[in-house]
Every structure is written in C-alpha cells, then in structure tokens.
N, C-alpha and C positions, 0 to 999 in steps of 0.2 A: 434564529437555526443554524442559518450556516457556518458560522464562527464553529459551533458545536461541529459540524459535517466535515468542514475543512481538518477542525483537529483528530476528530474520529479516522480522517482519510493520510495523516501523517503518522497515527500511532501504526495503522496497519502496513503503513510502508515499514514503517521502522522494524516492527514485529517481523514481515514479509524479510527484509534483508537480514533481519538474527536471525531468522528459522534457516536459509540460504546456506548463511556463513556457517553455521554447524553443521549443514549439513554436510558442508563442502569438509570441512575440516575431519570430521569421522567418516566419511565415505560415505553414509547413508543418502543416497541419488530420491527416495522418497520423498526425504525432509526438507532436502536439493530442491526438488519440485515444488512441495507445498511452497516454502517458502518465494520461490518464484511467485506463484499466483495469486499468494497474498500482496507481495507487492502488487505486481499488475492488475490486481483491484484496487488497494490502495490508489494506485496510479490513476485507474480510471474515476474514481471520486473525486479526486483533484481535481482531476480534468473537465469533469462535470461541474463542479461547485466553480471554476474559474470560466467557464458561459455562464451561469447562473448571474455572477458578478457582472460581466460585461451587459448586460438586457437589462440588470438593474437601472443602471446609470443611464 
C-alpha cells in the first residue's frame, strides 16, 4: 500500500504543478492558487510516506 501512496503523492504533485503553470500562463490566480495547494498536499503526503518508511526499517 505504501507504494500506491507514494505514487499518488507524485501524481498529486504533478497535477498541482501543471495547474499552477497553466494558471500563471493564463493569468488565472484561482487556478494558480489551486495548483499550489494541490502540490503542497502532494508534498505533505510524500513526507508522511518517507517518515513511515524510516520507522519501518
């Protein structure tokens, strides 16, 4: 399950980055902010998985 969570975090980060970039290119502040939030959520998920891995081993 941890591998799925890590993959999900990477996907969330990529989607967030894409939204953020699209928002900047179009001048859409809402989309930019939404992308930043999504990327931050992906970063947090990835950090959580790394911490879980440290305590597993």
